[in-house]
C-alpha positions as CSV (number, residue, x, y, z in Angstrom):
1,M,72.5,23.1,67.5
2,A,75.3,22.2,69.1
3,E,77.0,18.5,68.8
4,L,79.6,16.5,70.3
5,D,81.5,14.2,68.6
6,T,83.0,11.3,71.0
7,S,84.0,9.2,68.3
8,G,87.7,7.7,69.6
9,G,90.7,8.0,67.8
10,G,91.0,4.6,66.1
11,K,91.9,1.5,67.8
12,H,95.3,1.5,69.9
13,K,98.0,-1.0,68.8
14,G,100.5,-0.8,70.5
15,G,101.5,2.6,72.0
16,K,100.1,4.7,75.0
17,I,97.1,4.9,76.1
18,R,95.3,8.2,75.1
19,S,92.2,9.9,75.9
20,K,89.3,10.3,73.6
21,K,89.4,14.0,72.6
22,A,85.7,15.5,72.4
23,S,85.5,18.0,69.0
24,T,83.0,20.9,69.4
25,R,80.5,21.5,66.1
26,V,78.5,24.4,66.2
27,D,75.4,24.1,63.9
28,L,75.5,28.4,62.1
29,T,72.1,28.0,60.7
30,A,69.8,28.9,63.4
31,M,72.0,32.2,63.9
32,V,72.6,32.6,59.5
33,D,68.3,32.7,59.7
34,L,67.9,35.1,62.8
35,A,69.9,37.8,60.8
36,F,68.3,37.4,58.2
37,L,65.1,38.2,59.7
38,L,66.8,40.7,61.5
39,I,68.3,42.5,58.3
40,T,64.7,42.1,56.8
41,F,63.1,43.9,59.6
42,F,64.9,46.8,59.8
43,M,64.6,47.1,55.7
44,L,60.7,47.2,56.3
45,T,60.9,49.7,58.9
46,T,63.2,52.6,57.7
47,T,62.2,55.0,56.2
48,L,63.5,56.0,52.8
49,S,65.0,59.6,52.1
50,K,62.1,61.9,51.4
51,K,61.8,64.6,48.6
52,K,62.8,67.8,50.2
53,A,60.7,70.9,49.0
54,M,60.8,74.4,49.1
55,D,58.1,76.6,50.1
56,L,56.8,79.1,47.7
57,A,54.7,81.1,48.4
58,V,51.8,82.4,45.2
59,P,49.8,84.5,45.5
60,D,46.1,84.5,45.0
61,T,44.8,86.0,41.5
62,S,41.1,86.0,42.5
63,V,42.0,89.1,44.8
64,P,42.3,92.1,42.2
65,Q,45.6,93.5,42.8
66,S,47.3,95.9,44.7
67,H,51.2,97.6,43.4
68,I,53.8,98.1,45.7
69,A,55.8,101.2,44.9
70,F,59.4,100.4,45.0
71,A,62.6,102.1,43.6
72,A,64.0,101.2,40.5
73,T,67.4,100.7,42.0
74,R,66.5,97.9,44.2
75,S,65.3,95.5,41.9
76,M,67.7,93.0,39.8
77,T,65.7,91.4,37.0
78,I,66.9,87.9,35.8
79,L,65.7,86.4,32.5
80,L,66.0,82.5,32.0
81,G,67.4,82.5,28.7
82,S,68.0,79.0,26.3
83,H,71.8,76.6,26.8
84,N,71.7,77.0,31.0
85,K,72.3,80.6,30.4
86,L,70.8,83.5,31.7
87,E,70.8,88.0,31.5
88,W,70.2,89.6,34.8
89,Y,69.9,93.4,35.0
90,M,69.7,96.1,37.6
91,G,66.8,99.0,37.7
92,E,64.6,99.0,34.3
93,V,64.3,97.1,31.2
94,G,66.5,99.0,29.1
95,K,68.2,101.3,31.2
96,T,71.3,99.4,32.1
97,P,72.8,97.2,29.7
98,P,72.3,92.7,30.5
99,T,75.2,90.6,31.7
100,V,75.0,87.3,30.3
101,D,76.0,85.1,32.9
102,N,75.5,81.1,34.1
103,Y,74.4,79.4,36.6
104,G,76.9,78.5,40.0
105,K,78.8,80.2,42.7
106,D,81.1,81.9,40.5
107,G,78.0,83.5,37.9
108,L,74.2,84.0,39.5
109,R,75.2,83.5,43.0
110,K,78.3,86.0,43.0
111,A,75.5,88.4,41.2
112,L,73.0,88.0,43.9
113,I,75.3,88.3,46.5
114,E,77.9,91.3,44.6
115,N,74.0,93.2,44.2
116,G,72.9,92.4,47.2
117,K,75.3,94.3,48.6
118,K,74.8,97.6,47.1
119,V,71.3,98.0,47.8
120,A,71.9,97.5,51.0
121,E,75.0,100.2,51.4
122,T,72.8,102.4,49.4
123,H,69.4,102.2,50.5
124,A,68.5,103.1,54.0
125,A,66.4,100.7,56.3
126,P,63.7,99.6,55.9
127,D,64.3,99.4,52.0
128,N,67.6,98.4,52.0
129,F,67.2,94.9,50.4
130,M,66.9,93.9,47.0
131,L,64.5,92.5,45.1
132,V,65.1,89.8,42.4
133,L,62.6,89.9,39.3
134,I,62.7,86.3,38.1
135,K,61.9,85.9,34.4
136,P,62.0,82.3,32.6
137,S,61.6,82.2,29.0
138,D,60.1,79.3,26.5
139,K,63.7,78.3,26.1
140,S,64.3,77.8,29.7
141,T,64.4,74.8,31.2
142,Y,62.4,73.8,34.4
143,E,65.9,72.9,35.7
144,N,66.7,76.2,35.4
145,L,64.2,78.3,37.4
146,V,64.9,75.4,40.3
147,T,68.0,76.6,40.1
148,T,67.4,79.8,40.4
149,L,65.3,79.4,43.4
150,D,67.3,77.5,45.1
151,E,70.2,80.5,44.6
152,M,67.6,82.8,46.2
153,S,68.3,80.5,49.3
154,I,71.0,80.4,49.5
155,T,71.8,83.7,49.1
156,N,69.4,85.1,51.7
157,V,67.1,86.8,49.4
158,Q,64.2,88.2,51.2
159,S,61.9,88.9,48.4
160,Y,61.5,87.7,44.8
161,A,59.1,87.0,42.3
162,I,58.3,84.7,39.3
163,V,57.0,87.2,36.8
164,K,56.1,86.6,33.2
165,I,59.2,88.3,30.7
166,L,58.0,91.3,28.5
167,P,58.8,91.5,24.6
168,I,61.6,94.0,24.8
169,E,63.4,91.2,27.2
170,V,62.5,88.2,24.7
171,A,64.2,90.6,22.4
172,D,67.2,91.5,24.4
173,L,67.7,87.4,24.4
174,Q,67.7,86.8,20.6
175,K,70.0,89.1,20.5
176,N,72.5,87.6,23.0
177,G,71.5,84.0,21.5
178,L,70.0,82.8,24.6
179,Y,66.5,82.9,23.1
């Protein structure tokens, strides 16, 4: 509340007679209380940031699977190994040597973009997109799989699948020290 101080300036001992000066004092207790109420209100009514999730279509395992034929030159296989490393190769297993790479813009992302461009140049539409097979090993981490899926989204890969790794591919990871 506001108060008005009307106390005098003391006794008048000789000299001039001066008028009384009124001083004001504002009590800010109510204002502080209102500020804390507003802060509390906005803290309770604000939504916190929500976790972002990527949509992932998973095939129905109860229905018999039909195989779709596609050219092996359109496929890129990514083998997720240990120590935050991966191997990738184009085409069929054993026919082209795998490339050991890492995650990030200079590793997997660069390989996806370059191989996607090569497939688009060498194949006619509508079959000019690349199919990526992601094969996590027992030694890879969940973070590696999520990072790989993020790279698929960043590079706009149209078609990719998470499939089981073959024993020959595990042997190749062991040969390169990634298993």
